[in-house]
N, C-alpha and C positions, 0 to 999 in steps of 0.2 A: 406819629409813626416815625421810627428812626429811618434816616436816609440810608439807602443801600450804598455799599462801598462801590467806588468806580470800577468798571470792568478792567481786568488785567489785560494789557495788550498781548496779542498773539505772538507766537514764535514759530520758527521753522528750522529744520536741520539743513545746513548747506554741506554739500560733498564736492570735493575737488579730486577727481580721479585721474591720475597720470599713469604712465607706464611703469614707474618705479615706486610710487607712494600714493596712498589714499589718505586724504585729510578730511576731517569732519568737524563741524562746529554747530552749536546752538546759537541762532541769530535772532535777536529781538526785532520788534517792528521798527525800531529806529536804527537798526543796523549794528547794535551793540553785540559783540560776541562774548558770551558768558562762560562758555566751556568749549574745549576742543580736544580732539584725539586723532591719532594717526596709526596706520599700519603699513608695512611694505605691501605693494601690490603683488598678489600671487599670480602674476601674468602667465607663467609657464604651466600652471595647473588648469588653465582654461576659464571660460567665462562664468561657469557656475561657482567656481571657487572665488572669483572676483566679486560676484554678487553676494556670496556668503560673507566675505570680508567687509563689504560696505554695510550689510545688515548688522554685523557685529559691532560696528562703530555707531550706527544710527540708532539702534534699539535703545540703549541706555540713555541717550540724549532725549529721545522722545518720551521715555518713561520719566525722566527727571523733570522735564517741562510740565508734563501732566500732573506729577506729584506736587509741583510748586504752584499749581493753579494758573500757569501760563499756557493757555491752550495751544498745543502744537498743530499747525495746519498741515504738516506733511514734510516731505523730503524733496529738495531741489538738488539736482546733480549737474555739475559741469564735468563732462566726460570726454575723454579722448575719442576721436573718430568723427565721422559725419553723422549727426543725430537729427532725426525727424522730430521737431519739437511738438508736433501735434499728437504723436503717438508714443514718444520717448523710446523709439526703436533705433538701434544702431544700423545705419544704412551701409557704411563701409568703414574700414579701419586699417591701420598699418600693422606690420608684423610685431610691433611693440606689445600688442595685446592679441595673441593668437586666438583665432576663433571668435573674436569680439563682434564681427559683422553679423547682423541678424539678431543680436541679443535684444530681448524685450525688457527694457529697464522697468517699465511700469508694472507689468505682470510679475516680474521676478521679485521686485521689492514689495509689492502689495502683499504677495503670499508670505514672504519671509518676515515682514514686519507686522503682519496682520492688520493692515490698514487698507482703505479703499484704494484701488489703483489710481483713481483720479487725484489722489493726494500725492502722487509722484510725478514730478516734472523734470525735464532734462533738456540741456542744450550742449553744444560743443564747448569745450573748456575755454577757448579764447573768447567766445561770446559771453561766457560767465565772467571772465575777467573784465570785459568791457561793461557789462551790466553793473559790476561792483564799482568800477571807477566812475561810471555815469551817475550812480546813485549816491555814493558817499565820498568819492575820491577826487582825483585831479580834474575831472570833467563834471563834477556835481553841478546841476542846474543848467548845463549846456543843452540846447535844443537838438543838436546833432553832434555826434562824436565819431571820429575815425580813430580806431585803436589799431596799432600794429605791434606785434610781439616778435622780437628777434632773439632767437636762441638756437636750439638744435635744429629747428625748422623755423619757418616764418608763417605766422598766421595773422588774422585780423578780424575786425568786426566793424560794421557801421551801425550806429544806433540812431534812429530817428524818433524823437520824442520818447526816448527810453525803451524803444522796441528794436531788437536786432533785425537787420535785413538778412533773412535767411536765404532768399532766392528761390526760384522755381524748383530747383533740385536739391535744396537744402545745403548747397556748397558755397553760399555767399561768405566772403571773408578770406578766401584763399589768396592772400596778397603775395605769397611766395611765388606765385605762378604768373605774375604780370611780366611782360618783357623787360629786359634790362640790357642796355648797350654793353655794360661792363661784363656781362655774362655771355656774350656772343660766342657760340660754339661750345659752351660748357654744358655738360650733362646735368640735368636736374634729377633729384630723386624720384620725380613723377614719371621719368622716362623721356621727357621732352628736352629741348636744349634752349639756352638763352634766357632762362627764367631767373628772377631775382634770387630765389633760394640757392641757385648754383654759385652765387658770388657773395651774398650778404648774410647767410646764416653762420653760426659759429663754426661748424665743420668745414664749410666752404672757405671761410676766412683762413682757417688753419691750412687747408689744402693750397690756397693761393700763396701763402707764405712759403710752404715747402717747394712749390713749383718755381718760385722766384729765387731759389737757391738758399733758402733758410736752413738753419741747423736741423737735420733730420732727427735729432734727439729731443726736439721740442714736441711734446706729446699732444697738445690740444690748443684751442683758441685762448684759454685762460693763460697758458704759458706764453703765447704770442704777446698778449697784453703785458705780461711781466717783462718780456724782452723790450717792448716798446717803452715801458717806464724807465728802463735802464738806458734808453737812447739808441737802441739798435735800429738802424735805418730800414732794413728789410721788413722788420716787424711793423714799424710806423707806416711804411708804404702799403703793406697789405691791409692794415686797418683803414687807412685813408681811402683805398679803392673800394673796400666793402661798404664803408659808411657813406661814401659818396653815392654809390649805387642805391643804397637804402634811401638816402635823402632825395635823390632825383625821382625815384619811384613814388615816394610819398608826396612830393610836390606835384607830380603829374596827377595823382589821384585827388589831391586837394583841389586842383584846378577843375577837375571834372565834377567833384561832389560838393564843393564849397561847404565843408563842415565848420561848425562853430568852434570845435576844438579838435586838435590832433594830439593823441596820447601815445607814447612809445613805452613798451614794457618788454619783459623777457630778460634773459641773462646778459645780453650784450648791452642793454640799457644801463647796467650797473658798472660799465667798464670805464667810465670817466671821460675826460675832455678829449683824449686822443680819438675817441669814437664820436662823441657828440658834436665836436666842432665841425668836422667835415660833413657830418649829416645835416646839421642846421644850415651850413653854407650852401650845400647843394640843393637843399629844400628851398631856400630863399631864392636861389638863382632860377628855379623853375617857375616860380609863382607869377601869375598875371597880376596886373596892377591892383584890382580890387581886393586881392588877398594878401597884399604886401605886409600887413601887420600880423599875419598868422604865424605862430612859432610853435614847433613841436615841443611838448612838455613831457617830462618823465611821469610815469604812473606813480601814484602816491601810496597805495595800500599794500603793495607787495603781495605775498601769498594770500592775504586775507581778501583780496579782490574777488577771487573766484568763489570763495566760501560765501561772501556776502552776496555776490551776483547770483549764485545758484539759489540761495535762500530767497532772493528777491522775486524769483519766479512765483512764489506764493505770497510774499509779504508786500510787494509793490505791484499793484494791479497792472500798471502800464507795461511792465516787463513781461507779463504772461501772455502767451499766444492762445491760451485755453479758456481763461475766465474773462467775461466782459468786465470793464472797469467798475460797473455799478453793482456787481454781485457781492454780497456780504460773504466774508470768509467763514468757512465751516471747519471747526477742529476735526482733525483726522482720527484722534485717539484720546 
């Protein structure tokens, strides 16, 4: 009797949903991305239009995997907002996605893609980034990972043995709202004062530069970094303050959590040494002795981290909060 061919490893569709763009990719069991697609997020048209756009991207990827004999397990989403990973329901969201709170991602995509709702998993987008970096990226193999994302806002995730710590109310990872001495008296987008996001996010760094007497024609944080590269002292000082606040906060969190790896991502992480040097110096100054060798590292996967991390909710059993690790994967379609 002829030997049967070896089974084809399963695949999953990973989705990265942001306020301006939706990205999708077909991800293999080893994390290989074999195809990708994207669309602008139709945020202003409401949540049903957003769900339609996600399905428009995911459907051909699922079909292509099935046609190629690579059994698709389903769809994993890294989505903006506070997501209940047990139900894939959006618990709360910002105005970047009007009406997004309350959206049932599992039911919405199960119906649109004609797959069983249990084949749709979802987490917050920063958790998805952390899952990707912990699976394949800068923290691959680390038993615990603290990831912080510095950009328009500040988010984070703590992975323990590959599983995000979501918290009792699913809001674990809101690193932007830890106290910061540098932000004393400054209003945070959440409505509080003195939080890290009020000093260390991109818009807050830009606002600090302007408050310090910087050129009012400088439109955003990216332009502040351009000024710093040209040697402008006010720009360098604003970056130093924001990055120092970020490093001090991360150092304090590291003391409390003792992670095996600290990973930094987001737009500011691409800004270069004028940001990284004060962040790392402040981080090191905060650490207690046993953590002295811990150094924050840049994320390695870029935008692919969220796609791989979202797909890992189906492909990597440890990352899933829904399937026991011993359960055999079942193709969705």
